MARGU-46942 format. One record per residue (C-alpha): residue in one letter; x, y, z; chain. Coordinates in nm, 4 decimals. Layout:
! MARGU-46942
PT   rest       east      north         up   kette
PT      A          X          Y          Z       A
...
***
This chain:
! MARGU-46942
PT   rest       east      north         up   kette
PT      X    10.5915     6.0622    13.8907       A
PT      X    10.2886     6.2019    14.0769       A
PT      X    10.5205     6.4001    14.3059       A
PT      X    10.7050     6.5412    14.0015       A
PT      X    10.3748     6.6381    13.8399       A
PT      X    10.2519     6.7973    14.1639       A
PT      X    10.5770     6.9911    14.1986       A
PT      X    10.5455     7.1105    13.8383       A
PT      X    10.1909     7.2319    13.8947       A
PT      X    10.2992     7.4036    14.2185       A
PT      X    10.5849     7.5766    14.0352       A
PT      X    10.3462     7.7012    13.7652       A
PT      X    10.1034     7.8345    14.0225       A
PT      X    10.3850     8.0022    14.2186       A
PT      X    10.5153     8.1741    13.9041       A
PT      X    10.1642     8.2856    13.8122       A
PT      X    10.0964     8.4310    14.1588       A
PT      X    10.4336     8.6079    14.1608       A
PT      X    10.3393     8.7871    13.8399       A
PT      X     9.9859     8.8649    13.9567       A
PT      X    10.0411     9.2312    14.0634       A
PT      X    10.1761     9.3327    13.7211       A
PT      X     9.9143     9.1241    13.5439       A
PT      X     9.6354     9.2824    13.7478       A
PT      X     9.7604     9.6299    13.6552       A
PT      X     9.7435     9.5374    13.2855       A
PT      X     9.3915     9.3995    13.3325       A
PT      X     9.2765     9.7125    13.5145       A
PT      X     9.4169     9.9214    13.2305       A
PT      X     9.2362     9.7069    12.9735       A
PT      X     8.9025     9.7194    13.1576       A
PT      X     8.9253    10.0980    13.1695       A
PT      X     9.0059    10.1217    12.7968       A
PT      X     8.8076     9.8416    12.6311       A
PT      X     8.5774    10.0691    12.4330       A
PT      X     8.8617    10.2868    12.3076       A
PT      X     9.0645     9.9809    12.2073       A
PT      X     8.7771     9.8285    12.0117       A
PT      X     8.6864    10.1613    11.8503       A
PT      X     9.0412    10.1996    11.7191       A
PT      X     9.0534     9.8358    11.6142       A
PT      X     8.7309     9.8557    11.4113       A
PT      X     8.8703    10.1635    11.2322       A
PT      X     9.1815     9.9600    11.1532       A
PT      X     8.9750     9.6663    11.0230       A
PT      X     8.7607     9.8914    10.8037       A
PT      X     9.0589     9.9699    10.5779       A
PT      X     9.0776     9.7059    10.3016       A
PT      X     9.4102     9.5250    10.3276       A
PT      X     9.4124     9.2715    10.0439       A
PT      X     9.7789     9.2293     9.9653       A
PT      X     9.7358     9.3069     9.5938       A
PT      X     9.5389     9.6293     9.6580       A
PT      X     9.8367     9.8638     9.6510       A
PT      X     9.6425    10.1826     9.7262       A
PT      X     9.4688    10.0471    10.0360       A
PT      X     9.7796     9.8632    10.1534       A
PT      X     9.9508    10.2032    10.1692       A
PT      X     9.6498    10.3413    10.3599       A
PT      X     9.6787    10.0520    10.6037       A
PT      X    10.0512    10.1134    10.6521       A
PT      X     9.9812    10.4826    10.7208       A
PT      X     9.7194    10.3869    10.9808       A
PT      X     9.9676    10.1539    11.1554       A
PT      X    10.2275    10.4315    11.1589       A
PT      X     9.9750    10.6681    11.3163       A
PT      X     9.8867    10.4061    11.5792       A
PT      X    10.2535    10.3926    11.6714       A
PT      X    10.2884    10.7708    11.6936       A
PT      X     9.9865    10.7892    11.9255       A
PT      X    10.1782    10.5584    12.1586       A
PT      X    10.4941    10.7674    12.1519       A
PT      X    10.6806    10.5411    11.9100       A
PT      X    10.8596    10.7160    11.6258       A
PT      X    10.7361    10.5324    11.3159       A
PT      X    10.9240    10.5083    10.9894       A
PT      X    10.8558    10.3216    10.6670       A
PT      X    11.1257    10.0781    10.5584       A
PT      X    11.1020    10.0646    10.1811       A
PT      X    11.2407     9.7968     9.9531       A
PT      X    11.4635     9.8984     9.6635       A
PT      X    11.2050     9.7475     9.4273       A
PT      X    10.9351    10.0071     9.3457       A
PT      X    10.5777     9.9448     9.4541       A
PT      X    10.6548     9.7042     9.7389       A
PT      X    10.4419     9.7520    10.0541       A
PT      X    10.6598     9.9124    10.3216       A
PT      X    10.7506     9.7693    10.6584       A
PT      X    10.6263     9.9967    10.9366       A
PT      X    10.9109    10.0126    11.1866       A
PT      X    10.9747    10.1704    11.5247       A
PT      X    11.1954    10.1206    11.8272       A
PT      X    11.2043    10.2033    12.1965       A
PT      X    11.5252    10.1925    12.3999       A
PT      X    11.5008    10.0660    12.7586       A
PT      X    11.7748    10.1955    12.9913       A
PT      X    11.9846     9.9095    13.1270       A
PT      X    11.8299     9.6469    12.8976       A
PT      X    12.0604     9.3621    12.7978       A
PT      X    11.8403     9.2198    12.5224       A
PT      X    11.6713     9.3613    12.2148       A
PT      X    11.3533     9.1964    12.0918       A
PT      X    11.1759     9.2646    11.7616       A
PT      X    10.7970     9.2198    11.7652       A
PT      X    10.6651     9.1137    11.4247       A
PT      X    10.3139     9.1028    11.2782       A
PT      X    10.1785     9.1681    10.9285       A
PT      X     9.9088     9.4138    10.8281       A
PT      X     9.8158     9.2715    10.4844       A
PT      X     9.5391     9.0169    10.4275       A
PT      X     9.4098     8.7504    10.1942       A
PT      X     9.1740     8.8200     9.9002       A
PT      X     8.8016     8.8148     9.9729       A
PT      X     8.4862     8.7023     9.7951       A
PT      X     8.2069     8.8978     9.9698       A
PT      X     7.9421     8.6655     9.8222       A
PT      X     8.0777     8.3797    10.0331       A
PT      X     8.0420     8.5659    10.3628       A
PT      X     7.7388     8.5028    10.5840       A
PT      X     7.4291     8.7193    10.5516       A
PT      X     7.4818     9.0472    10.7329       A
PT      X     7.8614     9.0340    10.7086       A
PT      X     8.0881     9.2355    10.4814       A
PT      X     8.4643     9.1752    10.4849       A
PT      X     8.5604     9.5359    10.5580       A
PT      X     8.2638     9.6411    10.7713       A
PT      X     8.3607     9.5091    11.1160       A
PT      X     8.0615     9.3377    11.2726       A
PT      X     8.0081     9.2065    11.6251       A
PT      X     7.8317     8.8808    11.7070       A
PT      X     7.7226     8.7438    12.0430       A
PT      X     7.9124     8.4187    11.9762       A
PT      X     8.0469     8.2304    11.6724       A
PT      X     7.7778     8.2497    11.4038       A
PT      X     7.8156     7.8806    11.3186       A
PT      X     7.7383     7.7951    11.6834       A
PT      X     7.4218     7.9959    11.7299       A
PT      X     7.5700     8.3425    11.7660       A
PT      X     7.3675     8.6444    11.6492       A
PT      X     7.4855     8.9682    11.4920       A
PT      X     7.4693     9.2490    11.7483       A
PT      X     7.5349     9.6222    11.7529       A
PT      X     7.8827     9.7430    11.8376       A
PT      X     7.9102     9.7966    12.2155       A
PT      X     7.8446    10.1549    12.3184       A
PT      X     8.0306    10.3555    12.5828       A
PT      X     7.9312    10.2408    12.9292       A
PT      X     7.7944     9.9101    12.7993       A
PT      X     7.9591     9.5912    12.9208       A
PT      X     8.1572     9.4044    12.6545       A
PT      X     8.1053     9.0299    12.6535       A
PT      X     8.4469     8.8604    12.6248       A
PT      X     8.2800     8.5625    12.4537       A
PT      X     8.1600     8.7795    12.1643       A
PT      X     8.3292     8.7775    11.8247       A
PT      X     8.4364     9.0512    11.5856       A
PT      X     8.4029     8.9595    11.2158       A
PT      X     8.6175     9.1208    10.9420       A
PT      X     8.8985     9.0309    10.7046       A
PT      X     9.2234     9.0601    10.8961       A
PT      X     9.0510     9.0532    11.2362       A
PT      X     9.2602     8.7520    11.3335       A
PT      X     9.5216     8.7252    11.0560       A
PT      X     9.7019     8.9425    11.1357       A
PT      X     9.5783     9.2843    11.2382       A
PT      X     9.5162     9.1273    11.5797       A
PT      X     9.8923     9.0832    11.6066       A
PT      X     9.9569     9.4484    11.5287       A
PT      X     9.6874     9.5635    11.7725       A
PT      X     9.7851     9.3474    12.0682       A
PT      X    10.1557     9.4334    12.0350       A
PT      X    10.0986     9.8095    12.0204       A
PT      X     9.8304     9.8110    12.2891       A
PT      X    10.0530     9.6015    12.5169       A
PT      X    10.3238     9.8651    12.4892       A
PT      X    10.0736    10.1405    12.5627       A
PT      X     9.9497     9.9487    12.8669       A
PT      X    10.3037     9.9231    13.0055       A
PT      X    10.3628    10.2953    12.9566       A
PT      X    10.0351    10.4040    13.1139       A
PT      X    10.0649    10.1662    13.4110       A
PT      X    10.4341    10.2592    13.4588       A
PT      X    10.5365     9.8953    13.4187       A
PT      X    10.8671     9.9313    13.2378       A
PT      X    10.9744     9.6942    12.9588       A
PT      X    11.2850     9.4944    13.0495       A
PT      X    11.4153     9.4722    12.6915       A
PT      X    11.4813     9.7117    12.4079       A
PT      X    11.1805     9.6968    12.1766       A
PT      X    11.1636     9.7077    11.8006       A
PT      X    10.8419     9.6860    11.6010       A
PT      X    10.8340     9.5392    11.2506       A
PT      X    10.4988     9.5261    11.0705       A
PT      X    10.5178     9.3687    10.7238       A
PT      X    10.2850     9.4401    10.4309       A
PT      X    10.3164     9.1454    10.1935       A
PT      X    10.3247     8.8310    10.4066       A
PT      X    10.0113     8.6990    10.2366       A
PT      X    10.1938     8.7148     9.9025       A
PT      X    10.4719     8.4952    10.0400       A
PT      X    10.6973     8.7858    10.1490       A
PT      X    10.8789     8.8001     9.8123       A
PT      X    11.0711     9.1172     9.9062       A
PT      X    11.1382     9.0442    10.2727       A
PT      X    11.4964     8.9336    10.2010       A
PT      X    11.5567     9.2625    10.0216       A
PT      X    11.4252     9.4657    10.3156       A
PT      X    11.6199     9.2638    10.5736       A
PT      X    11.9433     9.3095    10.3762       A
PT      X    11.8843     9.6769    10.3096       A
PT      X    11.8102     9.7587    10.6765       A
PT      X    12.0327     9.4961    10.8397       A
PT      X    12.2024     9.7284    11.0922       A
PT      X    11.8714     9.8763    11.2084       A
PT      X    11.7222     9.5289    11.2626       A
PT      X    11.9936     9.3794    11.4842       A
PT      X    11.8432     9.2041    11.7868       A
PT      X    11.8597     8.8976    12.0111       A
PT      X    11.5187     8.7578    11.9174       A
PT      X    11.2167     8.8044    11.6942       A
PT      X    10.8743     8.7465    11.8507       A
PT      X    10.6267     8.6529    11.5792       A
PT      X    10.2668     8.7337    11.6676       A
PT      X    10.0705     8.5367    11.4091       A
PT      X     9.8478     8.2301    11.4081       A
PT      X     9.6107     8.0834    11.6697       A
PT      X     9.6413     7.9597    12.0244       A
PT      X     9.6096     7.5839    12.0745       A
PT      X     9.2799     7.4151    11.9852       A
PT      X     9.2309     7.3419    12.3555       A
PT      X     9.2138     7.7183    12.4140       A
PT      X     9.5416     7.7161    12.6051       A
PT      X     9.8150     7.9664    12.5213       A
PT      X    10.1068     7.8262    12.3292       A
PT      X    10.4625     7.9093    12.2312       A
PT      X    10.5736     7.7797    11.8918       A
PT      X    10.9384     7.7297    11.8034       A
PT      X    10.9156     7.6695    11.4306       A
PT      X    10.7062     7.6938    11.1180       A
PT      X    10.6710     7.4787    10.8120       A
PT      X    10.7953     7.5981    10.4767       A
PT      X    10.5640     7.6209    10.1792       A
PT      X    10.5625     7.5871     9.8022       A
PT      X    10.2590     7.5866     9.5719       A
PT      X    10.2318     7.4101     9.2379       A
PT      X     9.9716     7.3863     8.9640       A
PT      X     9.9510     7.0710     8.7557       A
PT      X     9.7529     7.0875     8.4305       A
PT      X     9.6795     6.7719     8.2328       A
PT      X     9.5934     6.7990     7.8631       A
PT      X     9.3776     6.6026     7.6201       A
PT      X     9.1964     6.7081     7.2988       A
PT      X     9.2405     7.0661     7.1749       A
PT      X     8.8660     7.1353     7.1852       A
PT      X     8.5781     7.0087     7.4035       A
PT      X     8.4200     6.6892     7.2683       A
PT      X     8.0679     6.5453     7.2885       A
PT      X     8.0864     6.2691     7.5505       A
PT      X     7.8477     6.0483     7.3548       A
PT      X     8.0282     6.0724     7.0227       A
PT      X     8.3815     6.0490     7.1669       A
PT      X     8.3501     5.8902     7.5125       A
PT      X     8.5620     5.5760     7.5712       A
PT      X     8.7872     5.6865     7.2828       A
PT      X     8.9178     6.0383     7.3432       A
PT      X     9.1312     6.0717     7.6589       A
PT      X     8.9674     6.2431     7.9547       A
PT      X     9.2075     6.4820     8.1350       A
PT      X     8.9965     6.4917     8.4509       A
PT      X     9.0194     6.1141     8.4854       A
PT      X     9.3917     6.1156     8.4110       A
PT      X     9.4506     6.3877     8.6683       A
PT      X     9.2447     6.1986     8.9264       A
PT      X     9.4614     5.8883     8.8749       A
PT      X     9.7777     6.0975     8.8997       A
PT      X     9.6695     6.2608     9.2262       A
PT      X     9.5616     5.9262     9.3711       A
PT      X     9.9098     5.7905     9.3028       A
PT      X    10.0643     6.0565     9.5271       A
PT      X     9.9168     5.9415     9.8600       A
PT      X     9.8087     5.6104    10.0106       A
PT      X     9.4853     5.5378    10.1990       A
PT      X     9.6324     5.6623    10.5292       A
PT      X     9.7363     5.9954    10.3775       A
PT      X    10.1070     5.9153    10.3652       A
PT      X    10.2751     6.0687    10.0609       A
PT      X    10.4049     5.7974     9.8275       A
PT      X    10.6344     6.0202     9.6217       A
PT      X    10.9846     5.8744     9.6273       A
PT      X    11.2137     6.0457     9.8798       A
PT      X    10.9424     6.2786    10.0109       A
PT      X    11.0425     6.2232    10.3757       A
PT      X    11.4105     6.1385    10.3294       A
PT      X    11.5739     6.4684    10.4267       A
PT      X    11.3613     6.5499    10.7337       A
PT      X    11.5644     6.6576    11.0394       A
PT      X    11.4320     6.4485    11.3336       A
PT      X    11.2917     6.6132    11.6444       A
PT      X    11.5251     6.6380    11.9427       A
PT      X    11.4453     6.4602    12.2688       A
PT      X    11.3234     6.7839    12.4304       A
PT      X    11.0996     6.8508    12.1295       A
PT      X    10.9576     6.4992    12.1504       A
PT      X    10.8885     6.5464    12.5206       A
PT      X    10.7110     6.8768    12.4536       A
PT      X    10.5041     6.7120    12.1819       A
PT      X    10.3991     6.4330    12.4202       A
PT      X    10.2512     6.6973    12.6547       A
PT      X    10.0370     6.8685    12.3902       A
PT      X     9.6670     6.8345    12.4853       A
PT      X     9.4853     6.5748    12.2760       A
PT      X     9.1964     6.7586    12.1103       A
PT      X     9.1783     6.5505    11.7923       A
PT      X     8.8439     6.3824    11.8636       A
PT      X     8.6836     6.7124    11.9642       A
PT      X     8.8059     6.8923    11.6536       A
PT      X     8.7001     6.6029    11.4317       A
PT      X     8.3442     6.6189    11.5698       A
PT      X     8.3430     6.9983    11.5310       A
PT      X     8.4545     6.9728    11.1683       A
PT      X     8.2222     6.6858    11.0856       A
PT      X     8.4364     6.4197    10.9179       A
PT      X     8.4362     6.0518    11.0036       A
PT      X     8.7982     5.9433    10.9693       A
PT      X     9.1247     6.1329    10.9978       A
PT      X     9.4267     6.0706    10.7803       A
PT      X     9.7664     5.9949    10.9275       A
PT      X     9.7417     5.6268    11.0116       A
PT      X     9.6504     5.6931    11.3743       A
PT      X     9.9052     5.9673    11.4411       A
PT      X     9.7895     6.2844    11.6172       A
PT      X     9.7487     6.6214    11.4491       A
PT      X    10.0374     6.7641    11.6529       A
PT      X    10.2637     6.4810    11.5319       A
PT      X    10.1597     6.5161    11.1695       A
PT      X    10.2299     6.8883    11.1435       A
PT      X    10.5923     6.8022    11.2176       A
PT      X    10.6069     6.6089    10.8898       A
PT      X    10.6022     6.7355    10.5294       A
PT      X    10.2639     6.7232    10.3598       A
PT      X    10.1000     6.7360    10.0187       A
PT      X     9.7530     6.8844     9.9895       A
PT      X     9.5156     6.9362     9.6973       A
PT      X     9.3911     7.2937     9.7348       A
PT      X     9.1596     7.2897     9.4354       A
PT      X     9.0519     7.1081     9.1203       A
PT      X     8.9101     7.2455     8.7981       A
PT      X     8.7905     7.0806     8.4772       A
PT      X     8.4869     7.1958     8.2762       A
PT      X     8.1690     7.2662     8.4780       A
PT      X     7.9487     7.1070     8.7431       A
PT      X     7.6033     7.1658     8.8906       A
PT      X     7.3580     7.3596     8.6753       A
PT      X     7.6368     7.4448     8.4308       A
PT      X     7.7433     7.0836     8.3698       A
PT      X     7.7235     6.9618     8.0102       A
PT      X     7.7956     6.6350     7.8284       A
PT      X     8.1529     6.7070     7.7281       A
PT      X     8.4985     6.5592     7.7541       A
PT      X     8.7081     6.8505     7.8872       A
PT      X     9.0227     6.9746     7.7205       A
PT      X     9.2242     7.0186     8.0415       A
PT      X     9.2138     6.9483     8.4130       A
PT      X     9.4104     7.1437     8.6719       A
PT      X     9.5018     7.0789     9.0339       A
PT      X     9.6496     7.3313     9.2761       A
PT      X     9.8941     7.1575     9.5113       A
PT      X    10.0282     7.2860     9.8410       A
PT      X    10.3516     7.1330     9.9743       A
PT      X    10.4292     7.2046    10.3399       A
PT      X    10.7918     7.1551    10.4376       A
PT      X    10.9694     7.0819    10.7647       A
PT      X    11.3278     7.1341    10.8746       A
PT      X    11.5620     6.9597    10.6304       A
PT      X    11.3354     6.9914    10.3266       A
PT      X    11.4304     7.2330    10.0506       A
PT      X    11.1435     7.3798     9.8481       A
PT      X    11.3214     7.3360     9.5117       A
PT      X    11.4198     6.9771     9.5944       A
PT      X    11.0698     6.8911     9.7130       A
PT      X    10.9205     7.0345     9.3936       A
PT      X    11.1579     6.8276     9.1837       A
PT      X    11.0483     6.5109     9.3673       A
PT      X    10.6892     6.5825     9.2629       A
PT      X    10.7944     6.6435     8.9024       A
PT      X    10.9902     6.3153     8.8937       A
PT      X    10.6876     6.1321     9.0313       A
PT      X    10.4637     6.2754     8.7583       A
PT      X    10.7145     6.1584     8.4971       A
PT      X    10.7196     5.8092     8.6496       A
PT      X    10.3430     5.7930     8.6018       A
PT      X    10.3998     5.8236     8.2259       A
PT      X    10.3563     6.1981     8.1761       A
PT      X    10.5732     6.4255     7.9696       A
PT      X    10.6281     6.7302     8.1937       A
PT      X    10.6547     7.0800     8.0498       A
PT      X    10.6700     7.4262     8.2080       A
PT      X    10.4628     7.5928     7.9319       A
PT      X    10.1691     7.5240     7.7034       A
PT      X    10.2417     7.2131     7.4935       A
PT      X    10.3101     7.2553     7.1215       A
PT      X    10.1254     7.0611     6.8516       A
PT      X    10.4405     6.8552     6.8036       A
PT      X    10.4487     6.7623     7.1729       A
PT      X    10.0780     6.6746     7.1659       A
PT      X    10.1381     6.4386     6.8770       A
PT      X    10.4495     6.2839     7.0318       A
PT      X    10.3425     6.2307     7.3950       A
PT      X    10.0200     6.0472     7.4944       A
PT      X    10.0045     6.2160     7.8378       A
PT      X    10.1217     6.5718     7.9034       A
PT      X    10.1340     6.7639     8.2314       A
PT      X    10.2325     7.1282     8.2722       A
PT      X    10.3820     7.2068     8.6135       A
PT      X    10.3997     7.5693     8.7225       A
PT      X    10.4362     7.7508     9.0496       A
PT      X    10.5846     8.0359     9.2458       A
PT      X    10.9079     8.0114     9.4394       A
PT      X    10.8576     7.8745     9.7883       A
PT      X    11.0452     7.9024    10.1162       A
PT      X    11.1898     7.6597    10.3675       A
PT      X    11.0975     7.5682    10.7235       A
PT      X    11.2575     7.7091    11.0377       A
PT      X    11.2883     7.5765    11.3935       A
PT      X    11.4452     7.7367    11.7024       A
PT      X    11.5958     7.5258    11.9795       A
PT      X    11.3793     7.5067    12.2907       A
PT      X    11.6778     7.5044    12.5279       A
PT      X    11.8059     7.8525    12.4387       A
PT      X    11.8162     8.0915    12.7342       A
PT      X    11.6021     8.3466    12.5519       A
PT      X    11.3514     8.0735    12.4622       A
PT      X    11.3129     7.9796    12.8290       A
PT      X    11.2588     8.3480    12.9112       A
PT      X    10.9765     8.3732    12.6568       A
PT      X    10.8062     8.0588    12.7878       A
PT      X    10.8289     8.1891    13.1456       A
PT      X    10.6802     8.5255    13.0414       A
PT      X    10.3818     8.3650    12.8682       A
PT      X    10.3377     8.1187    13.1544       A
PT      X    10.3223     8.4106    13.4008       A
PT      X     9.9874     8.5175    13.2504       A
PT      X     9.8018     8.1883    13.3087       A
PT      X     9.7814     7.9185    13.5756       A
PT      X     9.7474     7.6208    13.3389       A
PT      X    10.0574     7.4918    13.1551       A
PT      X    10.1427     7.6665    12.8304       A
PT      X    10.1534     7.4390    12.5238       A
PT      X    10.4979     7.4158    12.3637       A
PT      X    10.5011     7.3215    11.9948       A
PT      X    10.8205     7.2417    11.8017       A
PT      X    10.6516     7.3400    11.4747       A
PT      X    10.3337     7.5190    11.3705       A
PT      X    10.1162     7.3725    11.0995       A
PT      X    10.1116     7.7030    10.9155       A
PT      X    10.3914     7.8682    10.7216       A
PT      X    10.5853     8.1910    10.7447       A
PT      X    10.9219     8.2732    10.5841       A
PT      X    11.0948     8.2809    10.9237       A
PT      X    11.4061     8.1101    10.7932       A
PT      X    11.4916     8.4466    10.6360       A
PT      X    11.5533     8.6052    10.9780       A
PT      X    11.8115     8.3393    11.0576       A
PT      X    11.9591     8.3528    10.7075       A
PT      X    11.9985     8.7299    10.6817       A
PT      X    12.0187     8.8442    11.0443       A
PT      X    12.1443     8.5303    11.2274       A
PT      X    11.8636     8.5804    11.4795       A
PT      X    11.6244     8.3165    11.6214       A
PT      X    11.2479     8.3518    11.6062       A
PT      X    10.9743     8.2322    11.8419       A
PT      X    10.6046     8.2544    11.7617       A
PT      X    10.3612     8.3642    12.0320       A
PT      X    10.0103     8.3496    11.8829       A
PT      X     9.7048     8.5145    12.0375       A
PT      X     9.3882     8.4542    11.8307       A
PT      X     9.1240     8.1815    11.8580       A
PT      X     9.1805     7.8575    11.6661       A
PT      X     8.8366     7.8749    11.4963       A
PT      X     8.8988     8.2147    11.3396       A
PT      X     8.8426     8.1232    10.9704       A
PT      X     9.1640     8.2923    10.8658       A
PT      X     9.2115     8.3066    10.4857       A
PT      X     8.8418     8.2219    10.4396       A
PT      X     8.4984     8.3750    10.4588       A
PT      X     8.3639     8.4903    10.7985       A
PT      X     8.7076     8.5564    10.9482       A
PT      X     8.6714     8.6555    11.3123       A
PT      X     8.8508     8.7106    11.6399       A
PT      X     8.7315     8.6338    11.9912       A
PT      X     8.7246     8.9410    12.2140       A
PT      X     8.8668     8.7320    12.4988       A
PT      X     9.1627     8.6483    12.2734       A
PT      X     9.2320     9.0165    12.2137       A
PT      X     9.2342     9.0836    12.5873       A
PT      X     9.4494     8.7815    12.6689       A
PT      X     9.6785     8.8613    12.3761       A
PT      X     9.7380     9.2090    12.5180       A
PT      X     9.8397     9.0482    12.8495       A
PT      X    10.0691     8.8011    12.6728       A
PT      X    10.2537     9.0636    12.4692       A
PT      X    10.2926     9.2919    12.7739       A
PT      X    10.4437     9.0056    12.9740       A
PT      X    10.6871     8.9150    12.6962       A
PT      X    10.7997     9.2778    12.6843       A
PT      X    10.8866     9.2346    13.0536       A
PT      X    11.0577     8.8974    13.0251       A
PT      X    11.3462     8.8264    13.2590       A
***
């Protein structure tokens, strides 16, 4: 076994050294252009990109198109038939003699922001540099000036800095680096930058169908999400599906004085708490009947890859500051390959300085169901609904009528948007091995291979509509605060991401 391990390490080092001349050219290009790259990137980040802000989403799309034109890529906007949908910014580059066509995907839209929740000195759309992560002693610093060294350990704070404008930037800058260093791509390139991923990509199917012939390829490379928590680069072969539900429990039609009516009038917050507690056991396993029944098991190669994932659980747990993990002793990397149920938020009356002695009228929970291969979002939703009914609730999809209130002692309204299913690409595909080798060529340490990412993207649509596999190659730091306040990207991750994307564009 030791000899096998030693041979494996030797093979990795040999592959890395063989790629060193091309890699060094990319690094020399980056060192010579760091200030220009960051100047353009901060301009990009300064454009608000909240997915529901239709005016600024169009501005963002126009900026992406201009970035492409500056790099010699003819940009066009792929519009959906439905009016008002953010366009896909698309371009392509033909490579003489290439036998494969690869589409590089990232999204330019972002999550909503609450500026009041951001740290002092930070504004979501005013890109700000810090010497290190602010929660680890970093200090806000001025943007690096021309001629000034740029610390790769510094961070850049802004909404979209990691999710997912970093994907757009590293893909386009990688192409520019290849052109300017005369390192030719080995594949035909297509660029596909989406504008409503953070809304669940509700019109992606429409765009894929409408532009099917233009989007034909052998592979989609998805540049989204973080590198492994260990800091090592990773290649991810699947994503979980996602569906979100809201459950509202009802009681009296008006708020009641807790002294006059307590112990008599039903309390919806208490009833909701009992209902939620019935959905998971003390180890975090979901107790809803059939929740895990239709999961497609991991293959032997996927299990082997999972066994090699670095164990960072204890480190992350200390970093995040909680005493006991869920999962009954299973690792984080194991658990993200299983379906999950999470409570995203709870609301019933007021707390803190606004709390008052009342029995609330309603209580609401926002639930997030993550799906793996084999699950169907509609089926998984129905399992939750059946469970709520088994707990004695009458389930409705609208506000209950007075007649329903009188007839049923416990009422729950279940609502939610349509979800999407999981996707997973086989690790043994020839094109998959080529991607892994390309990423591995940029680093000496082994690349992490994950069967499934914990996050969700509607990647099953590319297989459904285009019959094309997808592989995710993430670039940003794992502690990037995506979707939350103080979102940031590590400068080192931008530089290494540029190298990664350039190498994938040259895959064998």
